[in-house]
N, C-alpha and C positions, 0 to 999 in steps of 0.2 A: 192272495198273492201280494207280496210286498211291493211297495212303490219303488220306482227308480229314483234314487237320491241324486240331485243335480246341484253342482256349485257353479254359479255364473261369475266369470272373471272378465271384467271389461271396465275401462276407464271412463266410458260414456254412461252417464246416468240415464240418458234416454234409451240407449241400447239395453242396459240392464233391466229397465222397466218393461220394455217391449218383450224381451226374451222371457222375463218372469211371467208376464201375462199369457204369452203364447204357450209356454210349457206347462203352466199351471192349469190351463184349460183341459189338459188331458188327465183323466182320473188315474192313470198309471204312473204319473210323474209327480215328484215332490221337490220343490225348490228348498234345499236345506240351508242355503246361504248365498251371499253375493260378496264380491271383493273388487275393489277398484284398481288394485295393482297386484303384481305377483308376490310381493312381500307379505301382504295381508292374506293372499290366497294360500301361501305356504302354511301359515298358522291354522287357517280354517280347514285345510285338508286334514291336518293332524287331529283337529277337534271334531270335525263333522263326518269324516270318512265317507265322502261322496262316492257314488257308483260311476258317475260321468261328470266331466268338467267341460263347460264351453269356455273357450279361451280366445280373447282378442289377439290378433297378431302384432299389433303395434300399441305399446303401452309405456308409461313413464316408469322410471326406476330400474326396470329390467324388461327387455323386449320379450315378446311371447315365445320366440324360438329358443332363446337362452333359458327361459324358465322351463320350456317343454323338455329341453335336453336334460336339465337337472332332474325334473320330475320323472322322466322315463328311465333315467339311469338309477335313481334312488328309490322311487315309489311309483312304479308303472301303473297308470290309470287310463281308461278310455277317454280320449279327448276329441271334441269336435271344435275345429278352429272357426272363428268368425273373422272373415277376411274382407278387405276392401276390394272393389272392382278396379284396381289399378295395376300397372305393370309391376310396381314394387310389391304390392299386396300379393300378386300372383306368385312372384318369385319366392317370397317368404313362406307362403302357404305350401308351395310345392316342397320346399325344404322341410317344413313341419310334417308333411305326409311321409317324407323319407325318414324322419326321426321316429315316427311312430303314431302320429295323430291318425285317428280312424277315418275322419272325413272333414269336410269344411262346408260352411254356408257363406255365400258372398253377400256382403252389404252393398246396396246400390250407392252410387256416388251422390245422388240427389234424392231427397225425400226418403230417408232411412226408415221412418215409421211405416209408411205405406208399403215400401219395398219389402221389408221383413215380414209384414203381415200377409203379403201376397204369397210368401213361402212358408206359411205356418205349418202346413201339412208336411212339407219337406223337412223343416227343422225338427218337428216332433218325431218323424220317422227316423231321421239320422241319429237322434239322441237314443231312441229305443234300440236301434241296431248297434250303436256303440256300446250300450250296456251289456249286450250279449256277445261282445267281441273279446277274445283273449288277446291281451297285449303283452309284448315282450319287452324286457329291459333293453334300453338303448345302449349300443356300443358303436364307437366310431367305425365306419366302414372304409375299407381300402378302395380307392378309386380306380385301381388298375386291374380289376378282376378280368382275367382273359376270357375271350369268347371261346366256345367249344368248337371243335373241328367237325363235328357232326351238324198339360193343357187339356181341351177335349182330347180324349185319347183316340187319335187317328191311326189307321194302319198305313203301311207303305204305299197302298193304292193312291193316297193323296198326293204322292210325289212321283211315283214311277209305276207304270202299268204292270199288270200281272205277268209272271214269268212264263215264257214259252220255251220248252226244252228242245225244240227242233234245231236250235243253233248249235253247231259243233264246228269249231275252227281248227284248221290244220296249222297248229303252231306248237312249238315246244316250250314257249315262254310260260313260266309258272307265275302265279300271283298269290300272295298270302294276304288274307283279310282277317283283321283282329278287331273284336268289339269288347268294350268294358265299361264299367261305371264305378260304383263305390269300391274303393281299394284298388282301382285299375291303374292309377298313375304309377304306383310302385310295382304292380304285377307286370305291366307292360315293360317297365325298365328291366325287371329281372329276366324277362324273355329276350328282349333285344340284346342284352349284355352277353347272352349265350349263343346268339346266332352269328355265323361267320360272315365276313364282309362280302361274300359272293352269294348270299341268300337271295331268294326271289324278291322282286319288287313287292313292297308291303304297303298296304293302306290300312289306316287305323281310325276308328271312330270311338272316342272316349267322351263320355258325357262331361262337359267342362264348359265354363263360361267363356265368352268371346275374348276377354282380356287375358285368359289363362293359356289358351292353346299355343300362342307364339312362344312364351317363356317355357312351356312344357316341351315343345319341339326342340328348343335350344338345349334344354337340360338333357333330353334323351340323346341328342347328338354328341354330347360330351361323354356319355356312358356307353355308347354303342360303337362297334366296329363298322357298322353301316352308316351311310350319310342320312341324317334325319332332318326333315324340314316341315313347315306348315304347308299343306297342299295349296296350290294355286290352280285356278280354272284353266284347263287346256294343257297343263303340265304333263310331259311324257313320263310314264312310270318305267323306271329302269331297274335292272337287277342291282342289288347292293344298296338300294335307296328305300327310305321309309317316308311316307306321306301321311301327315296327321291332319285330320279334319279340323278346319277352323271352328271355333266355338259357336259361330253364328250360322253355319251352313251345313247342309247335308253333303257328304262326300260320296260320289258315285264313280264308277269306272265306265268308260266308253271305248269303243274300238274304232280306230282309223287306219284302215288297211291292215298292216302287220303290227301296228303300234297300239299300245294301251295308253289312254289319257285319263287324267283326273277331270272330273266334271263336278262343279259345285252348284248347289241349288239353295235358294233362300225360301223354298216352299214351306208349307206349314209344318209345325212340329209333329212328329210321328211318335206315338207312344209317349207323348208329352215331351219329346226330346228333339232337339236340332243341334248337333248332328244325331241322326238315328242310325242304329246298327242295322235294323231291318232294311232300311232304304239302301244302305251300302251293300249288304249281303244280296239283296234282290238284283241289284245291278251287276254284281259279280256272277251270280247264277246265269243271268241272261247273256252276258258278254264274254265270260271266261269259261263257264261250264266246268268240265272235268279237269281243266288245267289249273284250277284254283285249290287253295286249302283254306278252310274256314275254322276260326278259333273264337270261342267266347271265354273271356276271363271273368273274374269276380265282378259282381254288380247287382244292384237292387232292381227289382221289377222283372219284366219279361222281354224288354226290347232285344231284338236279335234272334230270339228263339225260332220264330216263323221263317225269318230270312235264312237262318242256318239250315232249316229243313229244306228250303228251296234249293240251296246250294247242294245239299246231299242228293236231292232228287235230280239235280242237273249233272250228277256224277262226280262231285268233288268230295274228297275225304274231309271229314269234320271231327272236331274234338272240343272238349270244354275242360276248364279247370275243375278239380274235384271239390267236394264240399268241405273237406277237412282243411284245405289250404286257402279257401276263399274267405275274404272278409264277410261277404254276403253271397249265399248260393241262390240268388234269385234268378238272374238271367241265365247262368249256366245250368242251374237246376231245372228251369222250365224247358230249356232246349233238350236236356237229357230226358225229361218226362215225356215230351211229345214225340220222341224218337228222331230228333234231328241229328243225333250221334249215338254211337254205342260206347264211346270212349271218354272217360273222365279221368284226367291225370293230375297228380300233384304238380304244383307250379314249377318245381325244380326240374320236372321231366318234360314239360311242354316243348321247349326248344329242341330237345333231342328227337321228340316225336315228329315235329315239323320237318326237321332235316331228313329223317327217315322216310317221310312221305314224298319229298321231292327229289331225293337222290336217285 
């Protein structure tokens, strides 16, 4: 089996060295070249024909986003962005994902060497996933797309007790719960853009760093007919509103009389993630039962699969994104495999199916 050929593009000699050491440690990866700026990278791409590029978001001569636009327009390749854990870095990275980058790795603000080495497994995994991803040529998207009228791997037990299905509430309020990981920022946007402004109150757990969740919510708010915000503890969940889990907390739902509220927890990572989709789905199963709708979009790993099964067992309709349209069919694939849903839909059909479930 041929090795994955990687070109590292970063203006930091230290980061280039660390990424080279990490990626070279895997027998299935070969570093074919390095470049300290996009102009050098452009020539090396022609010469070396890499399978995957790791690309710094902020570089001299040409910023990473401008280079990425040119690359994805003229010579589409799988790209993993290397981003700083800052608000500016988050905004640039989210734009890069919109342009066509497959995924990103966040550089810590302090002690880059130890920080990146702590994420060695994640970096290697994301490069391997990128190598098997089909990328499309970039074209400018219209912003006025109308909505349609229709760590140790812990389980959720570490944060929230097991589901009891005896609870059934007399309420007509619906709740939509969506979980995603790799490729999820764009998949979530595609779904939200097609949901009407009176869609059910929606809670979302996307695997994302703390510095990224706020900018991500702002970006989604600009793209959706619904009102999108980063969730706050105790915040009432209203129809036509979307609440995105902060990157540092689990997002759960709790009931207060006739109201549904957001509940945040800084409990331990579950399935190595905080926020965890399993934690969110379990809380929905316990507190909303059959009045909820559960959805898993593209993502690596298996977070959310068991929780979606708990939602199904509590009477909620469930669905996942299909393999063909997923960047990674890990989370949705595992949910489908264990019987958490019978329905796997193309991304473009998810919003219509959600509307059909609650109408």
